[in-house]
VEXGU-325571 format. One record per atom (N, C-alpha, C): x, y, z; atom name; residue number from 1. Coordinates in steps of 0.02 Angstrom, whole numbers, plus 32768, in hexadecimal, padded with zeros to 4 digits. Layout:
BEGIN
<r c1="X" c2="Y" c3="Z" name="CA" resi="NUM"/>
...
END
This chain:
BEGIN
<r c1="9690" c2="8188" c3="D3AC" name="N" resi="1"/>
<r c1="9682" c2="814A" c3="D388" name="CA" resi="1"/>
<r c1="9652" c2="811E" c3="D3B1" name="C" resi="1"/>
<r c1="9618" c2="810C" c3="D396" name="N" resi="2"/>
<r c1="95E7" c2="80E5" c3="D3BB" name="CA" resi="2"/>
<r c1="9601" c2="80A0" c3="D3CF" name="C" resi="2"/>
<r c1="9628" c2="8080" c3="D3A4" name="N" resi="3"/>
<r c1="9643" c2="803E" c3="D3B4" name="CA" resi="3"/>
<r c1="9671" c2="8040" c3="D3F1" name="C" resi="3"/>
<r c1="9698" c2="8074" c3="D3F4" name="N" resi="4"/>
<r c1="96C6" c2="807B" c3="D42E" name="CA" resi="4"/>
<r c1="969F" c2="8089" c3="D46E" name="C" resi="4"/>
<r c1="966B" c2="80B2" c3="D46A" name="N" resi="5"/>
<r c1="9641" c2="80BF" c3="D4A4" name="CA" resi="5"/>
<r c1="961D" c2="807F" c3="D4BB" name="C" resi="5"/>
<r c1="9606" c2="8058" c3="D48C" name="N" resi="6"/>
<r c1="95E6" c2="8019" c3="D49E" name="CA" resi="6"/>
<r c1="9618" c2="7FEB" c3="D4C0" name="C" resi="6"/>
<r c1="9654" c2="7FE6" c3="D4A5" name="N" resi="7"/>
<r c1="9687" c2="7FBC" c3="D4C4" name="CA" resi="7"/>
<r c1="9696" c2="7FD3" c3="D50B" name="C" resi="7"/>
<r c1="969C" c2="8014" c3="D515" name="N" resi="8"/>
<r c1="96A9" c2="802F" c3="D558" name="CA" resi="8"/>
<r c1="966F" c2="8020" c3="D588" name="C" resi="8"/>
<r c1="9632" c2="8027" c3="D56F" name="N" resi="9"/>
<r c1="95F8" c2="8018" c3="D599" name="CA" resi="9"/>
<r c1="95F4" c2="7FCE" c3="D5AD" name="C" resi="9"/>
<r c1="9602" c2="7FA3" c3="D57D" name="N" resi="10"/>
<r c1="9601" c2="7F5B" c3="D58C" name="CA" resi="10"/>
<r c1="963B" c2="7F47" c3="D5BA" name="C" resi="10"/>
<r c1="9674" c2="7F68" c3="D5B2" name="N" resi="11"/>
<r c1="96AC" c2="7F5C" c3="D5DF" name="CA" resi="11"/>
<r c1="969B" c2="7F73" c3="D626" name="C" resi="11"/>
<r c1="9679" c2="7FAB" c3="D62B" name="N" resi="12"/>
<r c1="9663" c2="7FC4" c3="D66D" name="CA" resi="12"/>
<r c1="9632" c2="7F93" c3="D68C" name="C" resi="12"/>
<r c1="9606" c2="7F76" c3="D664" name="N" resi="13"/>
<r c1="95D7" c2="7F43" c3="D67E" name="CA" resi="13"/>
<r c1="95FD" c2="7F07" c3="D698" name="C" resi="13"/>
<r c1="9631" c2="7EF3" c3="D675" name="N" resi="14"/>
<r c1="965A" c2="7EBB" c3="D68D" name="CA" resi="14"/>
<r c1="967A" c2="7ECB" c3="D6D0" name="C" resi="14"/>
<r c1="9699" c2="7F06" c3="D6D5" name="N" resi="15"/>
<r c1="96BA" c2="7F19" c3="D713" name="CA" resi="15"/>
<r c1="9688" c2="7F1E" c3="D74C" name="C" resi="15"/>
<r c1="964E" c2="7F3A" c3="D73D" name="N" resi="16"/>
<r c1="9619" c2="7F42" c3="D770" name="CA" resi="16"/>
<r c1="9600" c2="7EFE" c3="D788" name="C" resi="16"/>
<r c1="95FF" c2="7ECC" c3="D75C" name="N" resi="17"/>
<r c1="95E8" c2="7E8A" c3="D76F" name="CA" resi="17"/>
<r c1="961D" c2="7E63" c3="D795" name="C" resi="17"/>
<r c1="965C" c2="7E68" c3="D77F" name="N" resi="18"/>
<r c1="9691" c2="7E3E" c3="D79B" name="CA" resi="18"/>
<r c1="96B2" c2="7E5C" c3="D7D9" name="C" resi="18"/>
<r c1="96BD" c2="7E9D" c3="D7DA" name="N" resi="19"/>
<r c1="96E7" c2="7EBC" c3="D80E" name="CA" resi="19"/>
<r c1="96CA" c2="7EBA" c3="D855" name="C" resi="19"/>
<r c1="968B" c2="7ECC" c3="D861" name="N" resi="20"/>
<r c1="9675" c2="7ECF" c3="D8A7" name="CA" resi="20"/>
<r c1="967B" c2="7E8D" c3="D8CE" name="C" resi="20"/>
<r c1="9663" c2="7E55" c3="D8B2" name="N" resi="21"/>
<r c1="966C" c2="7E18" c3="D8DA" name="CA" resi="21"/>
<r c1="96B5" c2="7E03" c3="D8E2" name="C" resi="21"/>
<r c1="96DE" c2="7E11" c3="D8B0" name="N" resi="22"/>
<r c1="9725" c2="7E00" c3="D8B6" name="CA" resi="22"/>
<r c1="9747" c2="7E2B" c3="D8EB" name="C" resi="22"/>
<r c1="9735" c2="7E6A" c3="D8ED" name="N" resi="23"/>
<r c1="9752" c2="7E97" c3="D91F" name="CA" resi="23"/>
<r c1="973D" c2="7E82" c3="D966" name="C" resi="23"/>
<r c1="96FD" c2="7E72" c3="D96F" name="N" resi="24"/>
<r c1="96E5" c2="7E5B" c3="D9B0" name="CA" resi="24"/>
<r c1="9709" c2="7E1C" c3="D9C6" name="C" resi="24"/>
<r c1="9712" c2="7DED" c3="D999" name="N" resi="25"/>
<r c1="9734" c2="7DAF" c3="D9AA" name="CA" resi="25"/>
<r c1="977E" c2="7DBB" c3="D9B9" name="C" resi="25"/>
<r c1="979C" c2="7DEB" c3="D997" name="N" resi="26"/>
<r c1="97E3" c2="7DFA" c3="D9A4" name="CA" resi="26"/>
<r c1="97EC" c2="7E19" c3="D9E9" name="C" resi="26"/>
<r c1="97BC" c2="7E42" c3="D9FD" name="N" resi="27"/>
<r c1="97C0" c2="7E63" c3="DA3E" name="CA" resi="27"/>
<r c1="97AE" c2="7E35" c3="DA78" name="C" resi="27"/>
<r c1="9783" c2="7E04" c3="DA6B" name="N" resi="28"/>
<r c1="976D" c2="7DD5" c3="DA9E" name="CA" resi="28"/>
<r c1="9766" c2="7D90" c3="DA7E" name="C" resi="28"/>
<r c1="979C" c2="7D6A" c3="DA7A" name="N" resi="29"/>
<r c1="979A" c2="7D2B" c3="DA55" name="CA" resi="29"/>
<r c1="9776" c2="7CF2" c3="DA79" name="C" resi="29"/>
<r c1="9736" c2="7CFC" c3="DA85" name="N" resi="30"/>
<r c1="970E" c2="7CC7" c3="DAA4" name="CA" resi="30"/>
<r c1="96EF" c2="7C9C" c3="DA6D" name="C" resi="30"/>
<r c1="96DD" c2="7C5E" c3="DA7D" name="N" resi="31"/>
<r c1="96BF" c2="7C33" c3="DA49" name="CA" resi="31"/>
<r c1="9682" c2="7C50" c3="DA26" name="C" resi="31"/>
<r c1="9651" c2="7C6D" c3="DA4B" name="N" resi="32"/>
<r c1="9617" c2="7C88" c3="DA27" name="CA" resi="32"/>
<r c1="9629" c2="7CC1" c3="D9F7" name="C" resi="32"/>
<r c1="9657" c2="7CED" c3="DA0C" name="N" resi="33"/>
<r c1="966A" c2="7D24" c3="D9E0" name="CA" resi="33"/>
<r c1="9693" c2="7D0B" c3="D9A5" name="C" resi="33"/>
<r c1="96BB" c2="7CD8" c3="D9B0" name="N" resi="34"/>
<r c1="96E1" c2="7CBB" c3="D979" name="CA" resi="34"/>
<r c1="96B2" c2="7C9B" c3="D947" name="C" resi="34"/>
<r c1="967E" c2="7C78" c3="D95F" name="N" resi="35"/>
<r c1="964D" c2="7C5A" c3="D932" name="CA" resi="35"/>
<r c1="9628" c2="7C90" c3="D90A" name="C" resi="35"/>
<r c1="9617" c2="7CC7" c3="D92B" name="N" resi="36"/>
<r c1="95F7" c2="7CFE" c3="D906" name="CA" resi="36"/>
<r c1="9625" c2="7D1C" c3="D8D2" name="C" resi="36"/>
<r c1="9666" c2="7D20" c3="D8E3" name="N" resi="37"/>
<r c1="9696" c2="7D3B" c3="D8B3" name="CA" resi="37"/>
<r c1="969C" c2="7D0F" c3="D876" name="C" resi="37"/>
<r c1="969D" c2="7CCD" c3="D881" name="N" resi="38"/>
<r c1="96A0" c2="7C9F" c3="D848" name="CA" resi="38"/>
<r c1="9661" c2="7CA5" c3="D81E" name="C" resi="38"/>
<r c1="9627" c2="7CA7" c3="D83E" name="N" resi="39"/>
<r c1="95E8" c2="7CB0" c3="D819" name="CA" resi="39"/>
<r c1="95E7" c2="7CF1" c3="D7F3" name="C" resi="39"/>
<r c1="9600" c2="7D27" c3="D812" name="N" resi="40"/>
<r c1="9603" c2="7D67" c3="D7EF" name="CA" resi="40"/>
<r c1="9631" c2="7D65" c3="D7B3" name="C" resi="40"/>
<r c1="9669" c2="7D41" c3="D7BA" name="N" resi="41"/>
<r c1="9697" c2="7D39" c3="D782" name="CA" resi="41"/>
<r c1="9677" c2="7D13" c3="D749" name="C" resi="41"/>
<r c1="9651" c2="7CDF" c3="D75A" name="N" resi="42"/>
<r c1="962F" c2="7CB8" c3="D726" name="CA" resi="42"/>
<r c1="95FA" c2="7CE3" c3="D703" name="C" resi="42"/>
<r c1="95D3" c2="7D08" c3="D72B" name="N" resi="43"/>
<r c1="95A0" c2="7D33" c3="D70D" name="CA" resi="43"/>
<r c1="95BF" c2="7D6C" c3="D6E4" name="C" resi="43"/>
<r c1="95FB" c2="7D80" c3="D6F6" name="N" resi="44"/>
<r c1="961D" c2="7DB6" c3="D6D2" name="CA" resi="44"/>
<r c1="9636" c2="7DA0" c3="D68D" name="C" resi="44"/>
<r c1="9635" c2="7D5F" c3="D680" name="N" resi="45"/>
<r c1="964C" c2="7D47" c3="D63E" name="CA" resi="45"/>
<r c1="9620" c2="7D62" c3="D606" name="C" resi="45"/>
<r c1="95DF" c2="7D6C" c3="D613" name="N" resi="46"/>
<r c1="95B2" c2="7D85" c3="D5DE" name="CA" resi="46"/>
<r c1="95C5" c2="7DCC" c3="D5CA" name="C" resi="46"/>
<r c1="95CB" c2="7DFC" c3="D5F9" name="N" resi="47"/>
<r c1="95E1" c2="7E3F" c3="D5E4" name="CA" resi="47"/>
<r c1="9627" c2="7E3F" c3="D5C6" name="C" resi="47"/>
<r c1="9653" c2="7E14" c3="D5DF" name="N" resi="48"/>
<r c1="9696" c2="7E11" c3="D5C2" name="CA" resi="48"/>
<r c1="9694" c2="7DFB" c3="D579" name="C" resi="48"/>
<r c1="966E" c2="7DC6" c3="D56B" name="N" resi="49"/>
<r c1="9668" c2="7DAF" c3="D526" name="CA" resi="49"/>
<r c1="9647" c2="7DE3" c3="D4FA" name="C" resi="49"/>
<r c1="9616" c2="7E07" c3="D515" name="N" resi="50"/>
<r c1="95F5" c2="7E3C" c3="D4EF" name="CA" resi="50"/>
<r c1="9626" c2="7E74" c3="D4DF" name="C" resi="50"/>
<r c1="964F" c2="7E87" c3="D510" name="N" resi="51"/>
<r c1="9681" c2="7EBC" c3="D504" name="CA" resi="51"/>
<r c1="96B5" c2="7EA6" c3="D4D1" name="C" resi="51"/>
<r c1="96CA" c2="7E67" c3="D4D5" name="N" resi="52"/>
<r c1="96FB" c2="7E4E" c3="D4A5" name="CA" resi="52"/>
<r c1="96DE" c2="7E4C" c3="D45E" name="C" resi="52"/>
<r c1="969E" c2="7E39" c3="D459" name="N" resi="53"/>
<r c1="967E" c2="7E38" c3="D417" name="CA" resi="53"/>
<r c1="967A" c2="7E7F" c3="D3FA" name="C" resi="53"/>
<r c1="9665" c2="7EAE" c3="D424" name="N" resi="54"/>
<r c1="9661" c2="7EF3" c3="D40C" name="CA" resi="54"/>
<r c1="96A5" c2="7F0E" c3="D3F9" name="C" resi="54"/>
<r c1="96D8" c2="7EFD" c3="D420" name="N" resi="55"/>
<r c1="971C" c2="7F14" c3="D411" name="CA" resi="55"/>
<r c1="9736" c2="7EF7" c3="D3CF" name="C" resi="55"/>
<r c1="971F" c2="7EBA" c3="D3C0" name="N" resi="56"/>
<r c1="9734" c2="7E98" c3="D382" name="CA" resi="56"/>
<r c1="970F" c2="7EB2" c3="D345" name="C" resi="56"/>
<r c1="96E2" c2="7EE1" c3="D34F" name="N" resi="57"/>
<r c1="96BE" c2="7EFE" c3="D316" name="CA" resi="57"/>
<r c1="967A" c2="7EE1" c3="D30A" name="C" resi="57"/>
<r c1="965F" c2="7EBE" c3="D33B" name="N" resi="58"/>
<r c1="961C" c2="7EA0" c3="D335" name="CA" resi="58"/>
<r c1="95EE" c2="7EBC" c3="D36B" name="C" resi="58"/>
<r c1="95DB" c2="7EFD" c3="D365" name="N" resi="59"/>
<r c1="95B2" c2="7F1B" c3="D39A" name="CA" resi="59"/>
<r c1="956D" c2="7EFB" c3="D3A2" name="C" resi="59"/>
<r c1="954F" c2="7EE5" c3="D36C" name="N" resi="60"/>
<r c1="950D" c2="7EC5" c3="D371" name="CA" resi="60"/>
<r c1="9513" c2="7E84" c3="D397" name="C" resi="60"/>
<r c1="9547" c2="7E5E" c3="D38A" name="N" resi="61"/>
<r c1="9553" c2="7E20" c3="D3AE" name="CA" resi="61"/>
<r c1="955F" c2="7E2F" c3="D3F8" name="C" resi="61"/>
<r c1="9585" c2="7E63" c3="D406" name="N" resi="62"/>
<r c1="9591" c2="7E76" c3="D44C" name="CA" resi="62"/>
<r c1="9551" c2="7E87" c3="D470" name="C" resi="62"/>
<r c1="9525" c2="7EAC" c3="D450" name="N" resi="63"/>
<r c1="94E4" c2="7EBC" c3="D46F" name="CA" resi="63"/>
<r c1="94B9" c2="7E7E" c3="D477" name="C" resi="63"/>
<r c1="94BB" c2="7E51" c3="D445" name="N" resi="64"/>
<r c1="9494" c2="7E14" c3="D44A" name="CA" resi="64"/>
<r c1="94AD" c2="7DE9" c3="D484" name="C" resi="64"/>
<r c1="94EE" c2="7DE4" c3="D48B" name="N" resi="65"/>
<r c1="950A" c2="7DBD" c3="D4C3" name="CA" resi="65"/>
<r c1="94F6" c2="7DDD" c3="D505" name="C" resi="65"/>
<r c1="94F8" c2="7E1F" c3="D509" name="N" resi="66"/>
<r c1="94E4" c2="7E42" c3="D546" name="CA" resi="66"/>
<r c1="949B" c2="7E36" c3="D556" name="C" resi="66"/>
<r c1="9473" c2="7E29" c3="D523" name="N" resi="67"/>
<r c1="942C" c2="7E1A" c3="D52D" name="CA" resi="67"/>
<r c1="9421" c2="7DD9" c3="D553" name="C" resi="67"/>
<r c1="9455" c2="7DB0" c3="D55B" name="N" resi="68"/>
<r c1="944F" c2="7D72" c3="D580" name="CA" resi="68"/>
<r c1="9453" c2="7D7B" c3="D5CC" name="C" resi="68"/>
<r c1="9465" c2="7DB7" c3="D5E2" name="N" resi="69"/>
<r c1="946D" c2="7DC3" c3="D62A" name="CA" resi="69"/>
<r c1="942D" c2="7DB4" c3="D651" name="C" resi="69"/>
<r c1="93F2" c2="7DCB" c3="D63C" name="N" resi="70"/>
<r c1="93B6" c2="7DBB" c3="D663" name="CA" resi="70"/>
<r c1="93A9" c2="7D70" c3="D668" name="C" resi="70"/>
<r c1="93B5" c2="7D4C" c3="D632" name="N" resi="71"/>
<r c1="93AC" c2="7D03" c3="D633" name="CA" resi="71"/>
<r c1="93DD" c2="7CE3" c3="D664" name="C" resi="71"/>
<r c1="941B" c2="7CF9" c3="D663" name="N" resi="72"/>
<r c1="944E" c2="7CDE" c3="D691" name="CA" resi="72"/>
<r c1="943B" c2="7CED" c3="D6DA" name="C" resi="72"/>
<r c1="9421" c2="7D28" c3="D6E7" name="N" resi="73"/>
<r c1="940C" c2="7D39" c3="D72C" name="CA" resi="73"/>
<r c1="93D4" c2="7D0B" c3="D743" name="C" resi="73"/>
<r c1="93A3" c2="7D00" c3="D718" name="N" resi="74"/>
<r c1="936B" c2="7CD6" c3="D72D" name="CA" resi="74"/>
<r c1="9382" c2="7C8D" c3="D736" name="C" resi="74"/>
<r c1="93AE" c2="7C76" c3="D70C" name="N" resi="75"/>
<r c1="93C8" c2="7C31" c3="D714" name="CA" resi="75"/>
<r c1="93F3" c2="7C2B" c3="D752" name="C" resi="75"/>
<r c1="9419" c2="7C5F" c3="D763" name="N" resi="76"/>
<r c1="9444" c2="7C5C" c3="D79E" name="CA" resi="76"/>
<r c1="941C" c2="7C58" c3="D7DE" name="C" resi="76"/>
<r c1="93DD" c2="7C6F" c3="D7DC" name="N" resi="77"/>
<r c1="93B2" c2="7C69" c3="D818" name="CA" resi="77"/>
<r c1="939A" c2="7C22" c3="D821" name="C" resi="77"/>
<r c1="9395" c2="7BFD" c3="D7EA" name="N" resi="78"/>
<r c1="937C" c2="7BB8" c3="D7EE" name="CA" resi="78"/>
<r c1="93B4" c2="7B85" c3="D7F7" name="C" resi="78"/>
<r c1="93ED" c2="7B92" c3="D7D6" name="N" resi="79"/>
<r c1="9426" c2="7B64" c3="D7D8" name="CA" resi="79"/>
<r c1="9464" c2="7B8C" c3="D7E7" name="C" resi="79"/>
<r c1="948D" c2="7B74" c3="D815" name="N" resi="80"/>
<r c1="94CB" c2="7B98" c3="D825" name="CA" resi="80"/>
<r c1="94F9" c2="7B9A" c3="D7E9" name="C" resi="80"/>
<r c1="9516" c2="7BD4" c3="D7D9" name="N" resi="81"/>
<r c1="9542" c2="7BD8" c3="D7A0" name="CA" resi="81"/>
<r c1="9586" c2="7BB6" c3="D7AB" name="C" resi="81"/>
<r c1="9595" c2="7BA4" c3="D7E9" name="N" resi="82"/>
<r c1="95D6" c2="7B85" c3="D7F7" name="CA" resi="82"/>
<r c1="95D3" c2="7B3A" c3="D7F6" name="C" resi="82"/>
END
């Protein structure tokens, strides 16, 4: 089922975005790593919302939301997401 594959792919994007900085901060809870973990969690909201939309039966909306990732990355370079 293509919808299920899309949901799995978007969920994997969420995990890939959120997990590494959280794991690093958990292993070494320093202020800079904690700040990166919080920023990673904020940036991971886009793939999470995309996965939830796809899971709810709106795959086009999920892909459209995922299309916001490049914009979020460029804005995060100019303004801190936290």
